[in-house]
N, C-alpha and C positions, 0 to 999 in steps of 0.2 A: 703407386702415384700417378695419377695420372696425365694422358701427353696434351705438351703447351705446343702454338704455336709456333714458341718463340724460343731461344733460351731459359734459362734460370741466368736470375742476375746471384749474385756470388752468396751475399744475406738468404735466397728462395734454399742455395741448394748445400747451407752451411745446413739452415733451418733443417732440412730433411734428411740429410746426411746425421746430424743428432740426435733423430727418433729412430734412425736405422738401429735394430738388433741386427749385428752383421754370425755370430754365433749360431743363432737360433737361424736365419735362413740357408746359412753351410747346415743343420741338421739337418734342414726341413728338408733340403737338394739330395744330404744323403739318401734320407728318407725314400726321397721319390724315384732313386733310379735304382735303390735295391726291390720297390713295387715294381720300376717298368712303367712309373706312368711317365717317365723321357724317353722322348723323341727324336732320332737323329736326324737330324735334317741331310738334306744330299739336294742338289739341283741337275740340271739337266747336264749345265756345264761342267758339275767335278766330273757326273760321270762319264764327258765326253777325254777329257782329260785325260781321267785315272783310265780307262780305255785302252789310253796310247803307250802309256806307262810315266809318261813324262812331268819333267818336276812343272811349277805354276813356271816359271823361268822362262824351263826351255821353251812352254806350250805358247805361250806370253806370244815369247819369236814369233811362231809356227805363224802362230795365229797376224804380225806383224799389228800388236798391245804391248802397252807396256802393264807391267804385274799389275801394277796398280787397280790401274781398267779389269783389268783379266778375275780381277780378286772381286771386283765391285758386284761382276755378274755374275761370279761364283755366289755370293753370300745372300745375291736378289738387289743387292742397291742399285743397278744399274742393267739396261738392258742391250745384246751386241747387236748390231745393226743387220740389215737383212743378207749380205753378201758374211761377215759373220756365223749369221744364224744358216747359211747355208753349209760352212764350212763345220761350224758344230756341229750337223747335222752327218757329214758325213764321217767324222772322224766316229762319231757315236755304233754309226751303224756299222764301219766300213774300216776301223783306225791302218789298216799295215799301208790301205790307199792316202791315207793323209800323211804315213811314215812314207812312204816310196817317193812322194811328190817331195818330203824337204828331205830327201838323203840319206835317213835316219836307218 
């Protein structure tokens, strides 16, 4: 389905959904997974958080942002500010330093 700049209307969405063969799409996805055609996408934000061993809510609190903002960063929908990028770089390079400051 081509990308549009505006959301689909209810009629357009219904027409699109009516044409879909979900069973075929699911089988195709399973085939791709079995052949290794699927790639797991990760982000530097996810890696930094994982290195600290913190949950999303704990890491968001440490960063001073909402969980929703952190999820936006992890999914690539949003970009962290300069100060947050610096803290993320430190968390990725030296997670113990970030945890020490957080008192963990």
